N, C-alpha and C positions, 0 to 999 in steps of 0.2 A: 785253831788253825786248821783250814781245810786240808784234807788228805788228797794227794794227787796219786792216781794209779800208777803203778810202776812203769808200764808201757808208755804212758804219756811223758813221764818225767824223763825217761831215757830218750824218748823220740825228740822232745824239744829242749831237753836240758834245763827246764824251768825258765827258759828265756822269755816265753810269751805268757806264762802263767803267773799272775801276781797272787801271792797268798796274803790275804787280808783278813781283817776281823769279819765275822758274819754280818751281813747287811740286815739292819732293823729298820722298820718303817713305822713311825708314829703318825697317824693321820686321823683327823676328826672330820666326819662327813655329817652334815646336818640333814636329816630327812624330814620333810614336810608331808602332811597328809594329801592324798590325791584329791580330796574334796576342796583344796585350796586353788585348784586349777579348773578351767573350763576349756572344753575342746569343741571344735566344730567340724563339720565335714563338708567337702567341696564336691562339686560335680566332677566326673572323671575328665581329665584332659586328653584331647585327641591330637594326633600328629598334625602339625601345621604344614608339613612339607610332604611332597609326593615321593621324594627319594633322598638318599643320603647326601648326594651331591647338592641338592636344593637346600638341604638343611645346613650344610657347611657354608654355602653362599649366603644365606640369611644371617648365619652367625657372623661372618665377615663383615656384612653391611651394618649389623648392630654394633660391632666393635668400633667401626669407623665413626658411628654416630654417638655412642655413649661411653666407649672405652672399656676398660676391663670390668668384668663383673666382680662383685665382692659378696661372698656368701659365708654364712656361719652355720655350722652344723653342730649338733650336740646331743648329749644324753641327759635326760631328766630322771633323777632317782627319787622316787617318792615311796610312801608306805600306804598300804591299805590294809586295815585290821592289823597293824603292827608287823606286817610282812613287807619287806622291801620289793619294789617293783622298778624295772627300768623302762623308760619310754624313749625310744630312739627314732631316727629317721626325721628329725627336725631339719628343715632346709629353709632358711630365711635369705632372700636375695635383696641385696641393696645396691642401687645404682648411684 
């Protein structure tokens, strides 16, 4: 059972502090070799709009035409030489 410091238990009277069993987490994560994946590079994207106001106007017009954007972001955990690596900043846009 967790120990509550005396000043906290006196201050809150254990009203907000729930004493429970220690939390344990059992989770299996499958790591696949980095060589299973291929990556490409793109040319840098330049600003389409000359100002922030123009950007918001373009976004309003796109929303009227195609609706809400749906994006997926994630982190890919792989291993290279049996050491885990995380690859992030994936952003896939679906319309």
